[in-house]
C-alpha positions in Angstrom: 43.7 -5.2 -37.7 45.0 -1.5 -37.5 43.5 1.2 -35.7 41.1 3.9 -37.0 42.3 7.0 -38.0 40.2 8.6 -35.4 42.4 7.1 -32.8 44.9 9.9 -33.4 43.0 12.6 -34.6 42.0 14.2 -31.4 44.8 16.3 -29.4 43.2 15.8 -25.8 42.3 11.9 -26.1 44.6 9.1 -26.1 42.8 5.7 -27.4 43.6 1.9 -27.6 41.5 -0.9 -28.2 42.0 -4.7 -27.5 40.8 -7.8 -29.4 37.3 -7.9 -27.6 36.2 -4.6 -28.6 37.2 -2.8 -25.2 38.1 0.7 -26.1 39.7 2.7 -23.4 39.5 6.7 -24.2 42.0 8.6 -21.8 41.8 12.5 -21.4 44.6 14.2 -21.2 46.6 17.7 -21.8 50.2 17.2 -23.2 50.1 13.9 -21.3 49.1 15.1 -18.3 45.8 16.0 -16.3 43.2 17.3 -18.6 42.9 21.1 -18.6 39.2 21.3 -20.4 39.0 23.9 -23.1 36.8 25.1 -25.9 38.9 23.0 -28.1 38.6 19.8 -26.2 34.8 20.3 -25.9 34.6 20.7 -29.4 37.0 17.3 -30.0 35.3 15.4 -27.5 31.5 16.0 -29.3 33.5 14.6 -32.7 35.3 11.7 -31.0 32.3 10.4 -29.6 30.4 10.4 -32.7 33.3 8.6 -34.5 33.5 5.9 -31.4 29.6 5.4 -31.4 29.7 4.9 -35.4 32.4 2.3 -34.9 31.1 -1.3 -34.6 34.2 -2.6 -33.5 33.5 -0.8 -30.3 31.9 -2.9 -27.7 32.5 -1.1 -24.2 34.1 2.3 -23.9 36.2 3.0 -21.0 36.3 6.7 -20.3 39.4 7.9 -17.8 41.8 10.6 -16.9 45.3 10.9 -16.8 47.2 12.2 -13.8 45.8 12.7 -10.1 42.6 14.2 -11.0 40.2 13.2 -13.7 40.0 16.8 -14.9 42.4 19.8 -13.4 40.3 22.9 -14.4 39.5 24.8 -17.4 41.0 27.0 -19.7 38.9 30.2 -20.4 
């Protein structure tokens, strides 16, 4: 089954899902540690709305990229 469109919609989230419905959501900025921004916050709200609506998701693992979960904030 192909991935839903929302998997590719969010700049700071990389998503993969296995056959059992385990969704891994990896936060990042350009493939490295997440730098939290207003856009990231906005995207997370929309992404988790989509994730919650998708009945194929059985478990969600939220993780980061690099050495820290979030390296700071861009104000």
